[in-house]
N, C-alpha and C positions, 0 to 999 in steps of 0.2 A: 498171642505173645510171640514176638520174633526173637530169634537168637542173635546176640551181638557177635559179630565176626571179629576174631582176634586179628590184630595187626602189630607188627614190630614197632617199637618206639623209635621215632625219628630223632635226629640230633637236636632239632628245634624243640621237640617236646621235652627232651631231657633238660635242655638249657632253661626252658620255661618252668619246668618242675623245680629245678634248683632255685631259680629266681623267686618263685612263689613261696617255697619253703622258708627261704631266708627272710622273706617279707612277713612271715608269720601266718600265712593262710592255712586253713585247716585242710585235711585230706578230702572231705566232701566238696569243699569249695574248689580245690585243685582239680578233682575229678570232673566237676561240672564244666570248668573252663576248658579242659583238655578233651572233653568228650570221652573220658575213660571211666571205668568202673572204680569204685572205692578200693576194691580188692586189688585191681591192677595198679593203682597209684601206690598203695601200701607196699606191694611187692617191688615196684620200681624203686621206692625209697630204700627199702632194705637191701636189695641186691645191687642195683647200679650205683647208688650214692655211697653206700658203705664201702663198696669195692674201690671207689675213687677217693676214699678217705675224706669225704665231705662231712663235716660235723653236723649231726642232727640236733634239733633243739633239746631233745631228751636222750641222754646216752643210755646204752644198754645197762642192765643190772650188773654191777660188779660183784665179786665174791664178798667183798667187805660190806656193801650195802645190803646184800642178801642176808649176811650174818646178822647185821643190825636189825633188819626187818624181823627175822626169826626171833631174836632176843626180845624185841619190843612186843611182838605178837604173843610170846609166851608169858610176858609180864601183864598181859590183858590190856594193853594200851589200845585205844580206838584208832581206826584207820586214818582219821583226820590228823591226829597227833603224829602218827608214824609218817604220814605223807609230808607234813610240815618239816619234820626233822631230816627227812631224806631229800627234800626239795622235789617231791613227786606229787601227782594228784592222788586223791583218795581212790579213784577208779584204778589207777595203775597199781596202787598198793593192794587193792582187792583182787585184781587179776593175778598179781604175783603170788599172793597167798594161796589162791585156788591152784595155781600151777605147782607150787611147792607141796601142797596137799596131795596132788596127783602123784608126784614123785616120791611121796612118803617122807619128806623132810620135815614136815610139821605134823 
């Protein structure tokens, strides 16, 4: 197995990343097109695009949504129902619940 050499993102790559995100391509699809790792694409989305105030398809968790999630979780609602009411995926809800458990908030 050979190591992948890191290289700085070019302006063309950033523009292509923005274009593909707005078109609705998934992170693995973008990584394949750009010849980047999934981790690298995720990191570029979080650092570069958010710094430039470009809207992502799914916004970060607000304090209000987190409070609603905690409330519904304590009411023993299923992930699917929580996800629908917060306009999130079940996976996103599950990940957030795990994170909140680590923080001791649930």
